[in-house]
LUMZAVEX-628019 format. One line per 2 residues: number of its first residue (from 1); their letters; for each residue x, y, z of N, C-alpha, C. Coordinates in Angstrom, 3 decimals. Atoms other than C-alpha are relative to their C-alpha. Example, Ala and Ser with C-alpha at 12.3 -4.5 7.8 and 13.67 -1.06 7.14 Angstrom:
1 = AS = 0.890/-1.190/0.000/12.300/-4.500/7.800/0.900/1.200/0.000 | -0.820/-1.190/-0.060/13.670/-1.060/7.140/-0.770/1.090/0.730
//
This chain:
1 = MG = 0.668/-0.710/-1.054/59.377/115.018/15.697/-0.754/1.200/-0.558 | 0.655/-1.099/0.680/58.580/118.224/13.750/-0.795/0.944/0.890
3 = GE = 0.829/-0.965/-0.708/56.864/121.406/14.942/0.664/0.587/1.231 | -0.495/-0.637/-1.218/57.254/123.426/18.108/0.154/-1.015/1.123
5 = RG = -0.232/0.911/-1.109/58.754/121.564/21.046/0.871/0.710/1.012 | -0.874/-0.532/-1.030/60.509/122.255/24.277/1.159/-0.948/0.229
7 = GV = -1.187/0.818/-0.210/63.997/121.020/25.057/-0.160/-1.038/1.086 | 0.165/0.945/-1.103/62.959/119.357/28.312/-0.783/-1.219/-0.454
9 = SE = 0.791/1.138/0.460/60.286/117.200/26.660/0.781/-0.830/-1.005 | -0.828/0.742/0.939/62.692/116.267/23.857/1.044/-0.831/0.730
11 = LK = -1.043/0.690/-0.749/65.424/115.353/26.308/-0.554/-1.246/0.681 | 0.617/1.139/-0.675/63.059/113.075/28.226/-0.425/-1.083/-0.984
13 = SL = 0.473/0.972/0.977/61.935/111.378/25.001/1.136/-0.773/-0.670 | -1.141/0.655/0.636/65.456/110.339/23.940/0.667/-0.991/0.938
15 = AL = -0.757/0.985/-0.766/67.331/107.259/25.076/1.211/-0.402/-0.836 | -1.226/0.414/0.674/70.866/106.243/24.217/0.341/-1.405/0.476
17 = HE = -0.269/1.389/-0.351/71.247/102.474/24.188/1.465/-0.322/-0.262 | -1.414/0.369/0.103/74.729/101.086/24.732/0.876/1.219/-0.294
19 = PH = -0.734/-1.246/0.258/76.313/104.543/25.057/1.495/-0.192/-0.213 | -1.440/0.245/0.175/79.820/103.049/25.227/0.364/-0.195/-1.476
21 = RF = -0.270/0.210/1.428/79.483/102.268/21.506/0.323/1.307/-0.724 | -0.262/-1.303/0.612/79.753/106.014/20.786/1.324/0.611/0.475
23 = DQ = -1.272/-0.513/-0.519/82.975/106.497/22.773/1.069/-0.013/-1.091 | -1.123/-0.150/0.935/85.878/107.746/20.647/-0.398/-0.243/-1.458
25 = KN = 0.489/0.133/1.385/83.733/107.661/17.471/-0.303/1.387/-0.554 | 0.428/-1.212/0.686/83.070/110.375/14.912/-1.480/-0.177/-0.328
27 = II = 1.448/0.114/0.118/79.308/110.971/14.972/-0.522/1.036/-0.997 | 0.673/-0.914/0.916/77.170/112.512/12.217/-1.474/0.052/0.395
29 = LI = 1.415/-0.207/-0.271/73.797/113.961/13.237/-0.633/0.524/-1.285 | 0.656/-0.384/1.250/71.433/114.242/10.262/-1.442/0.409/0.302
31 = DD = 1.373/-0.491/-0.133/68.232/116.281/10.173/-0.454/0.441/-1.388 | 0.485/-0.423/1.308/65.994/117.052/7.225/0.012/1.519/-0.126
33 = IV = 0.102/-1.459/0.041/65.233/120.717/7.976/0.358/0.568/1.371 | -0.383/-0.659/-1.244/66.784/122.989/10.609/-0.679/1.367/0.052
35 = TT = 0.557/-1.335/-0.220/64.879/125.963/11.997/0.877/0.734/0.997 | -0.872/-0.629/-1.000/66.676/126.866/15.233/1.206/-0.862/0.328
37 = GG = -1.081/0.915/-0.353/68.908/123.810/15.573/-0.207/-0.661/1.346 | 0.269/0.533/-1.330/67.287/122.863/18.867/0.031/-1.511/0.082
39 = TM = 0.023/1.470/-0.019/66.720/119.211/17.966/1.416/-0.561/-0.055 | -1.383/0.479/0.092/70.339/118.726/16.940/0.761/0.272/1.293
41 = KI = -0.701/-0.351/-1.237/71.557/120.502/20.066/-0.381/-0.960/1.122 | 0.438/0.958/-1.015/69.444/118.230/22.305/0.675/-1.349/-0.231
43 = CE = -0.648/1.285/0.311/70.789/115.130/20.515/1.485/0.041/0.337 | -1.419/-0.167/-0.313/74.340/116.433/20.836/0.220/-0.034/1.511
45 = NV = -0.127/-0.015/-1.462/73.823/117.089/24.558/-0.168/-1.393/0.595 | 0.211/1.374/-0.488/72.485/113.552/25.129/1.237/-0.849/-0.291
47 = LK = -1.211/0.760/0.345/75.460/112.045/23.287/1.164/0.351/0.924 | -1.122/-0.438/-0.838/77.954/114.119/25.264/-0.203/-0.350/1.471
49 = AH = 0.277/0.302/-1.407/76.220/113.423/28.594/0.210/-1.473/0.329 | -0.037/1.436/-0.274/76.291/109.640/28.200/1.133/-0.746/-0.683
51 = SS = -1.119/0.650/0.690/79.318/108.937/25.997/1.086/1.040/-0.258 | -1.126/-0.900/0.287/82.594/110.434/24.828/0.378/-0.085/-1.472
53 = PS = -0.332/0.060/1.422/82.475/110.861/21.050/1.238/0.849/-0.314 | -1.162/-0.785/0.430/85.628/112.081/19.295/-0.434/1.323/-0.618
55 = SI = 0.514/-1.212/0.631/83.623/114.546/17.225/-1.467/-0.215/-0.360 | 1.393/0.038/0.426/80.062/115.406/16.272/-0.161/1.004/-1.138
57 = LR = 0.242/-0.823/1.177/79.246/116.736/12.798/-1.506/0.121/-0.199 | 1.429/-0.220/0.238/75.820/118.294/12.131/-0.229/0.186/-1.490
59 = FA = 0.318/-0.079/1.422/74.269/117.855/8.699/-1.503/0.160/-0.164 | 1.421/-0.191/0.289/70.938/119.144/7.410/-0.172/0.191/-1.499
61 = LG = 0.276/-0.168/1.419/69.376/119.020/3.981/-0.394/1.435/-0.335 | 0.393/-1.381/0.235/68.026/122.533/4.378/-0.250/0.723/1.303
63 = KT = 0.334/-0.790/-1.179/67.289/125.354/6.765/-1.106/0.968/-0.380 | 1.114/-0.898/0.265/64.201/127.496/7.055/0.423/1.433/0.186
65 = KS = -0.152/-1.412/-0.317/64.026/131.232/6.933/-0.622/0.177/1.367 | 0.543/-0.193/-1.338/63.374/132.504/10.422/-1.381/0.631/-0.075
67 = NY = 1.354/-0.538/-0.118/59.656/132.955/10.981/-0.271/0.423/1.435 | 0.121/-0.321/-1.407/60.302/133.756/14.620/0.809/1.258/0.293
69 = PG = -0.742/-1.241/-0.256/61.229/137.438/15.057/0.664/-0.012/1.382 | -0.731/-0.070/-1.258/63.862/137.882/17.735/0.517/-1.337/0.489
71 = RN = -0.445/1.339/-0.417/64.572/134.144/17.897/1.179/-0.420/-0.875 | -1.216/0.346/0.741/68.098/133.230/16.883/0.172/-1.505/-0.074
73 = RI = -0.342/1.415/0.104/69.375/129.910/15.748/0.888/-0.377/1.181 | -0.820/0.504/-1.097/70.800/127.863/18.586/1.339/-0.453/-0.546
75 = IQ = -1.219/0.467/0.653/73.321/126.235/16.274/-0.166/0.156/-1.503 | 0.012/0.089/1.455/74.224/126.262/12.631/0.425/-1.418/-0.351
77 = PS = -0.474/1.314/0.405/74.448/122.893/10.930/1.361/0.139/-0.675 | -1.294/-0.023/0.671/77.895/122.009/9.632/-0.188/0.192/-1.495
79 = YA = 0.309/-0.175/1.402/76.291/121.851/6.204/-1.509/0.015/-0.162 | 1.424/-0.043/0.342/72.843/122.898/5.007/-0.074/0.362/-1.479
81 = RD = 0.062/-0.113/1.457/71.905/122.667/1.337/-0.482/1.363/-0.486 | 0.541/-1.259/0.478/69.792/125.774/0.855/-1.133/0.417/0.926
83 = TV = 1.134/-0.471/-0.783/67.037/127.852/2.382/-1.287/-0.532/-0.613 | 1.298/0.495/0.462/63.610/126.259/2.122/-0.993/1.132/0.099
85 = R = 0.947/-1.128/0.006/60.943/128.779/1.158/-1.413/-0.473/-0.032
//
């Protein structure tokens, strides 16, 4: 997806097929780069709204330095490799 987006448009663009397949499973969400964590949070919300996963782990290869003054990260990934400059 990349770039600036709003949570409402992202939420409408996602579909969870056969949501029962995620019930009682350990889920890993993987993203390449995390800026605010908004994309992962939207995906997590969709999973939780339509299924009952046992756990959700967030993984990112990297995180950006904040280029948005006053804008905090929504979430922290469970693991992020390093800051991308």
